[in-house]
C-alpha positions as CSV (number, residue, x, y, z in Angstrom):
1,M,1.3,-2.6,22.5
2,S,-2.5,-3.3,21.9
3,S,-2.3,-6.4,18.8
4,K,-4.3,-5.4,15.4
5,A,-6.9,-8.0,14.6
6,A,-5.5,-10.7,12.4
7,G,-7.2,-11.6,9.4
8,A,-9.9,-14.6,8.6
9,K,-7.2,-17.1,8.1
10,G,-5.3,-16.1,11.0
11,N,-2.6,-14.7,8.7
12,L,-1.0,-11.3,10.2
13,S,-1.8,-8.2,8.8
14,A,0.5,-5.7,7.9
15,T,0.7,-3.8,10.6
16,Q,1.4,-7.0,12.4
17,R,4.4,-8.1,10.4
18,A,5.6,-4.4,10.6
19,Y,5.1,-4.4,14.4
20,R,6.7,-8.0,14.5
21,K,9.9,-6.6,12.6
22,E,10.8,-4.3,14.7
23,A,9.9,-6.1,17.9
24,E,12.4,-9.1,16.4
25,R,15.5,-6.8,15.7
26,L,15.5,-4.7,18.7
27,L,15.3,-8.4,20.4
28,L,18.5,-9.6,18.5
29,W,20.2,-6.9,19.0
30,A,20.1,-6.6,22.5
31,V,20.8,-10.6,22.9
32,L,24.1,-10.0,19.9
33,E,25.4,-7.1,20.6
34,R,24.5,-6.0,24.3
35,K,24.5,-9.3,26.2
36,K,21.3,-8.2,27.4
37,A,17.9,-9.4,27.6
38,L,15.1,-6.9,26.9
39,S,14.0,-6.1,31.0
40,S,18.0,-5.0,31.5
41,L,18.2,-2.5,28.8
42,T,18.4,1.1,30.2
43,L,18.7,4.3,28.9
44,E,22.3,4.2,27.6
45,D,21.5,1.2,25.8
46,A,17.9,2.9,24.5
47,T,20.4,5.3,22.6
48,A,22.8,3.1,21.2
49,Y,20.1,1.3,20.1
50,R,19.1,4.6,17.9
51,E,22.7,5.0,16.8
52,F,22.4,1.8,15.4
53,L,19.7,2.1,13.6
54,A,21.3,5.1,11.8
55,D,24.6,3.2,11.1
56,P,23.7,-0.9,11.0
57,P,27.0,-3.1,10.4
58,T,27.1,-4.3,7.0
59,G,27.1,-8.1,9.0
60,W,23.2,-6.7,9.5
61,C,22.0,-5.7,5.8
62,G,21.0,-7.8,3.3
63,P,18.1,-8.0,0.8
64,R,14.6,-7.5,1.7
65,H,13.5,-10.8,-0.7
66,H,15.2,-13.3,1.7
67,Q,12.6,-15.3,3.6
68,R,12.7,-15.1,7.7
69,W,13.7,-18.5,7.9
70,S,16.5,-18.1,5.2
71,P,19.7,-18.3,6.8
72,L,20.9,-15.2,3.9
73,W,17.8,-13.0,5.8
74,R,19.4,-10.3,7.8
75,P,17.2,-8.0,9.8
76,L,17.7,-4.5,8.0
77,E,18.3,-3.3,4.3
78,G,20.3,-0.3,5.5
79,R,20.8,2.4,7.9
80,L,17.2,3.8,8.4
81,N,16.6,7.4,7.3
82,G,14.6,9.9,9.3
83,V,11.0,8.7,8.8
84,T,11.7,5.0,9.1
85,L,14.3,5.6,12.2
86,R,11.1,7.7,13.8
87,H,8.7,5.0,13.2
88,S,11.0,2.3,14.3
89,L,11.6,3.7,17.8
90,T,8.1,4.4,18.0
91,V,6.8,0.9,17.8
92,V,9.7,0.2,20.5
93,R,8.3,3.0,22.9
94,S,4.8,0.8,22.4
95,L,6.2,-2.3,22.9
96,F,7.9,-1.0,26.5
97,A,4.9,0.4,27.3
98,F,2.8,-3.0,27.0
99,L,5.2,-4.9,28.5
100,M,5.0,-2.3,31.5
101,R,1.2,-2.5,31.8
102,Q,2.2,-6.3,31.8
103,G,3.8,-6.0,34.8
104,Y,7.5,-7.4,32.8
105,L,8.8,-3.9,33.1
106,V,9.0,-1.5,35.7
107,G,10.6,1.3,33.1
108,N,10.6,2.8,29.5
109,P,14.5,3.4,28.6
110,F,13.2,4.9,25.3
111,V,10.8,7.6,26.4
112,A,13.8,9.4,27.2
113,V,15.3,8.5,23.7
114,A,14.7,11.8,21.2
115,L,12.8,11.3,18.2
116,P,13.6,12.1,14.6
117,V,11.7,15.3,13.5
118,Q,8.7,14.9,12.0
119,P,8.7,15.7,8.0
120,L,6.2,18.2,7.7
121,R,5.3,16.7,3.9
122,P,1.0,16.6,2.7
123,L,0.1,13.2,1.5
124,G,1.1,12.0,-1.8
125,S,3.1,15.4,-2.2
126,S,5.8,14.0,-4.1
127,R,4.5,9.8,-3.8
128,T,1.8,9.9,-6.6
129,L,1.9,9.8,-10.7
130,T,0.7,12.7,-12.4
131,F,-2.2,12.5,-15.6
132,S,0.2,11.8,-18.1
133,Q,2.7,9.6,-16.2
134,W,-0.7,7.2,-15.4
135,D,-1.8,7.3,-19.2
136,H,1.7,6.4,-20.3
137,I,1.8,3.5,-17.6
138,D,-1.9,2.6,-18.9
139,A,-1.0,2.5,-22.7
140,L,2.0,0.2,-21.4
141,L,-1.0,-2.1,-19.1
142,E,-2.8,-2.4,-22.7
143,K,-0.7,-4.4,-24.4
144,H,0.2,-6.8,-21.5
145,Q,-2.5,-9.4,-22.3
146,E,-0.3,-12.6,-23.9
147,T,0.5,-14.4,-20.5
148,E,-1.6,-15.2,-17.1
149,A,1.2,-13.2,-15.5
150,D,1.0,-10.4,-17.8
151,R,-2.9,-10.1,-17.6
152,R,-2.6,-10.3,-13.6
153,L,-0.5,-7.9,-13.4
154,R,-2.5,-5.7,-15.5
155,R,-5.6,-6.4,-13.7
156,G,-3.8,-5.7,-10.2
157,M,-2.3,-2.3,-11.0
158,R,-5.9,-1.0,-12.5
159,W,-7.8,-2.0,-9.9
160,L,-5.0,0.0,-7.4
161,Y,-5.7,3.2,-9.5
162,A,-9.1,2.3,-9.6
163,T,-10.3,1.9,-6.0
164,G,-7.5,3.6,-4.5
165,L,-7.0,0.5,-2.1
166,R,-4.0,-0.7,0.5
167,L,-1.9,-3.6,-1.0
168,A,-3.3,-5.7,2.2
169,E,-6.7,-4.7,1.6
170,I,-6.5,-5.5,-3.2
171,T,-4.8,-9.0,-2.7
172,S,-7.5,-10.0,0.0
173,V,-11.0,-9.2,-1.5
174,K,-13.0,-12.3,-3.0
175,C,-15.2,-12.7,-5.8
176,E,-17.6,-12.9,-3.4
177,D,-17.0,-9.9,-1.9
178,L,-18.4,-8.4,-5.4
179,T,-22.1,-7.0,-5.8
180,P,-23.4,-5.6,-8.9
181,V,-25.4,-1.8,-8.9
182,E,-27.7,-0.9,-10.8
183,Y,-28.4,2.8,-11.1
184,R,-29.4,5.7,-13.1
185,A,-26.3,8.0,-14.3
186,A,-26.0,11.4,-14.4
187,D,-27.1,11.4,-18.2
188,G,-31.0,9.7,-16.7
189,T,-29.4,6.0,-18.5
190,M,-29.6,3.1,-16.4
191,A,-26.0,1.9,-16.0
192,T,-24.5,-0.8,-13.9
193,D,-21.2,-0.9,-12.0
194,W,-20.2,-3.0,-8.8
195,L,-19.6,-2.6,-5.2
196,L,-16.5,-4.4,-3.6
197,A,-16.9,-5.1,0.1
198,V,-13.4,-4.6,2.5
199,I,-12.0,-4.6,5.6
200,G,-9.6,-2.2,5.8
201,K,-7.7,-0.7,8.9
202,G,-9.0,-1.1,12.7
203,N,-11.2,-3.7,10.9
204,R,-13.4,-1.2,9.7
205,S,-15.6,-2.5,6.3
206,R,-16.2,0.2,3.9
207,E,-17.8,-0.3,0.1
208,V,-16.2,0.8,-2.8
209,P,-16.7,1.3,-6.3
210,V,-15.2,-0.5,-9.3
211,P,-15.8,0.0,-12.8
212,A,-18.0,-2.8,-14.6
213,E,-15.4,-3.3,-17.2
214,L,-12.8,-4.3,-14.7
215,V,-15.5,-6.5,-13.3
216,M,-15.8,-8.5,-16.8
217,E,-11.6,-8.5,-17.5
218,L,-11.8,-10.4,-14.5
219,G,-14.7,-12.8,-15.6
220,D,-13.1,-13.4,-18.9
221,E,-10.1,-15.0,-16.4
222,L,-12.5,-17.0,-14.8
223,A,-13.6,-18.2,-17.6
224,R,-10.3,-18.7,-19.5
225,H,-9.5,-21.1,-16.7
226,G,-12.2,-23.1,-16.7
227,F,-14.7,-21.4,-14.4
228,E,-18.1,-19.6,-14.4
229,R,-17.7,-16.0,-16.4
230,Q,-20.5,-14.6,-14.0
231,V,-18.1,-13.4,-10.7
232,G,-20.4,-13.7,-8.2
233,A,-21.3,-17.4,-9.1
234,V,-22.0,-20.2,-5.9
235,S,-18.4,-21.8,-7.7
236,N,-16.4,-18.9,-7.6
237,R,-16.6,-18.6,-3.7
238,G,-12.8,-18.0,-2.1
239,V,-11.5,-16.8,-5.3
240,H,-9.9,-14.2,-4.9
241,V,-9.8,-11.1,-7.1
242,M,-5.6,-10.8,-7.4
243,S,-5.5,-14.8,-8.2
244,R,-2.7,-16.6,-10.1
245,F,-4.3,-18.8,-12.6
246,D,-1.3,-21.6,-12.6
247,D,-2.4,-24.1,-15.4
248,D,-0.7,-27.2,-13.0
249,L,-3.0,-25.9,-10.0
250,K,-6.9,-27.4,-9.5
251,R,-8.1,-24.1,-7.9
252,P,-6.6,-20.7,-8.2
253,V,-4.0,-19.3,-5.3
254,A,-3.9,-15.8,-4.2
255,W,-1.4,-13.6,-5.3
256,S,0.6,-12.6,-2.4
257,A,1.4,-9.1,-1.4
258,S,4.8,-9.0,-1.5
259,G,4.2,-10.8,-4.9
260,L,2.1,-7.8,-6.0
261,Y,4.4,-5.6,-4.7
262,Q,7.4,-6.8,-6.4
263,A,5.8,-7.5,-9.8
264,I,4.8,-3.7,-9.8
265,K,8.3,-2.2,-8.7
266,A,9.6,-4.3,-11.8
267,F,7.5,-3.0,-14.2
268,L,7.6,0.7,-13.2
269,A,11.5,0.1,-13.5
270,Q,11.0,-0.6,-17.3
271,A,7.9,1.6,-17.9
272,A,10.3,4.8,-16.6
273,E,13.2,3.6,-20.2
274,G,12.7,6.2,-22.6
275,L,10.9,9.1,-20.3
276,D,12.4,12.4,-20.0
277,A,14.4,12.0,-16.5
278,A,12.2,13.8,-14.5
279,D,9.4,11.3,-15.0
280,A,11.7,8.4,-15.2
281,S,13.1,8.7,-11.6
282,Q,9.1,9.6,-10.7
283,L,8.6,6.1,-12.3
284,K,11.4,4.0,-10.9
285,K,10.6,5.7,-7.2
286,A,7.1,4.6,-8.1
287,S,5.3,1.4,-5.5
288,T,1.7,0.3,-5.4
289,H,0.8,3.0,-2.9
290,W,2.0,5.4,-5.3
291,L,-1.1,4.3,-7.0
292,R,-3.6,4.7,-4.5
293,H,-2.3,8.5,-3.9
294,A,-2.9,9.3,-7.1
295,H,-6.2,7.5,-7.2
296,A,-7.1,10.2,-4.4
297,S,-5.0,13.0,-6.3
298,H,-7.0,12.3,-9.6
299,A,-10.2,12.0,-9.0
300,L,-10.4,14.9,-5.8
301,N,-9.0,17.2,-8.5
302,G,-10.3,16.1,-11.9
303,R,-8.6,16.3,-15.4
304,E,-10.1,17.7,-18.5
305,G,-13.1,17.1,-19.6
306,H,-13.9,15.3,-16.2
307,S,-15.7,17.0,-12.7
308,P,-14.0,16.3,-9.5
309,V,-15.1,13.5,-7.5
310,P,-16.9,14.3,-4.0
311,L,-15.0,14.7,-1.1
312,Q,-16.3,12.6,0.7
313,I,-16.5,9.5,-1.5
314,V,-12.7,9.7,-1.9
315,Q,-12.7,9.6,1.9
316,N,-14.8,6.1,1.7
317,N,-13.1,4.4,-1.2
318,L,-9.7,4.9,1.0
319,G,-11.0,4.1,4.4
320,H,-9.7,7.6,6.0
321,V,-11.2,8.0,9.4
322,S,-10.7,11.7,9.2
323,L,-12.2,14.3,6.4
324,G,-9.0,16.1,7.0
325,T,-6.9,13.5,5.9
326,T,-8.1,12.8,2.1
327,S,-8.4,16.7,1.6
328,M,-4.5,17.0,1.3
329,Y,-4.5,15.2,-1.3
330,I,-6.7,18.5,-3.2
331,T,-3.5,20.0,-4.8
332,S,-3.5,20.9,-8.4
333,E,-0.9,20.1,-11.0
334,R,2.7,21.8,-10.5
335,D,2.3,23.4,-14.1
336,E,-1.4,24.4,-12.8
337,R,-0.6,25.9,-9.8
338,L,2.1,28.2,-11.4
339,K,-0.2,29.1,-13.9
340,A,-3.4,30.0,-11.8
341,M,-0.9,32.5,-9.7
342,R,0.6,34.1,-12.3
343,A,-3.1,35.2,-14.0
344,F,-3.6,36.3,-10.3
345,W,-0.3,38.1,-9.8
346,K,-0.7,40.3,-12.7
347,T,-4.4,41.4,-11.5
348,S,-2.2,42.7,-8.4
């Protein structure tokens, strides 16, 4: 299993954490349940591990918010569904293949274990937000101005939606990664917006456009806490875009990916209150990655009064290697699809 590049400060990437979780989980199961070393696991053991993940004992399960060093931490939250079970077994297969290449193992028992069928589902087909759902969320965010935590949550959600960045990407970028760009807009007037330098998956770099108003709001927050309002000021170097400006800290600290994720999940659950059953259900299930899907879907499909964004631009925003991956987001809203087809059916 090839290692992934760590962050500049040696922190584990999201992929590394996910792979570590799977390796730890298997190692604990092998030692505690099978009383074996990894090198002694057989096909029978590998099959038993698949069944274990599909229906783990309650003693192996616990809430995800406990830290790994806590006595309340558990390797699992509950049984794994088809998608997560397939991912877990795929990672374990890769781990054993890596150990074979290193000469630690002579065989890979997980190769013969059947994987759950991969569901055929377009990217973001159900894990996205409609225009009306996002408008509802954004209206609620507009009221979040009273406390630093309120404004930070608003900043996180609006930046995720506007840029399409991944959670790990948005929590790693800093003020010095932003560059102002003056250009001629479609109406012929001069405009200024910003480009954000991002290091994404595979250690690939890209520049993602950011609206000027979001950068101005970040500048306001910096000034509110005694820093230079100009985001690109030398004194702001090292300050994360997603910073926590706590009053008892001399310098702001980065908002963790897990902290941002949990704050957005809690906000979306509250935003579901008072909506109809279908919308409420969607918002309760939504997470940070849904904002990335919404960015792609809304940009590519356009909304009333706005032209769709070209496919290649959205591909760059998302950091996709394949244009085909991005094109899977080109879908009309459900009602628009039905209206268009009804018009077609009536003419045939």
